[in-house]
N, C-alpha and C positions, 0 to 999 in steps of 0.2 A: 504494500500500500504506500502511496505517495501523496504529498500535499500539492495540489494544483492551484495556482493563483493566476487569475486573468484580469487585466485591466483594460478599459476602453472608455472612450467618451460616451456620454449618455445616448447620443444619437445612434450608436451601434448596439445598444443594449439588447433590443429584441432580436437582432441578427445573431448576436453571440449566444443568447438563450437557445435559439434554434439549432446552432451548431453543437451546443452541449447535448441537447436531446438527440441529434443525429449521431453523435458519438456514444450514445447510450449512457451518458453521465446524467442521471436523473436526480441524484441527491447532492445538492450544493446550497451554498448560502451566498447572499450578495449584500453589498453595502454601498451607499452613495458616498463618494469622496470628491475632493477638489484636486485636480491634477495641475502641476506646474512644470514648465519646461526649463526655466532658468532662474537665477537668483533675483533678477530684476522684478519678476512677477511677484515673488514672495515679499519683497520690500514694498511693492505697491499695495499689498493687502493690509499692511500695517498703517493705513492712512487714518487721519482724523475724521474722514468723511465716510460714514457707514454705508452710503449708497454706492461707493466704488466697488466694482466687480473684482473679485479675487481670481482664483484659478478657474480652469475649465471644469464644467460639471462632468464628472466621470463616475464610473461604477467599477467596483472590484467584486469579482466572483471567486469563490474558493470551494474546493471539494477534496475530500479524502477519497481517493479512487485508485483503480488498478492501472498499471503501466500500459496495458493494451488499449484501454479507453483513452488515455492521455495521448498515446501515439496517434490514434485516429483523429482526435481533436486538433492536434498540432498540424496535421495535414490539411484539415478544413480551414484552420486559421491562416495558414500560409497562403492557401488559394484565395481566401477572403481578402487578405492584406494586399495581394498582388493586383486586385481589381480596384482598390481604393484610389481616389483622386485627392487625397489629403495627406498631410504629414503627421497624422495622428493614428498610426496603426494600432491594432489590437496587440497587446503585449501579454505574454504568458511565461511563467516559470514553474519549475517543478522542484520540490524539496523532498529529500528522503525522510521517512519517518523511522526513527531509531526505536522508539517505544510508544505504545499506546494502550489505553484501557477502554 
């Protein structure tokens, strides 16, 4: 079992969910996050004006799942990213699980 973490901008959330299901990853969690690309954006969020927009609205999905399903999802994500016309690709990482209960 491994820990899969995927991040994307909110606009791609539904597409990423479909790819999870296509890869038979049906048990996962998600959380809304703010994504930042460089230090200047972070400094801008520490403004005195609360109406100023901070990072990009993003989403993080994670799942404890099997290697075979992760391999399939990575294929789908690679194909998906190749068709994007933006500089905000879907990102994914896998971490080994040493122990679990």
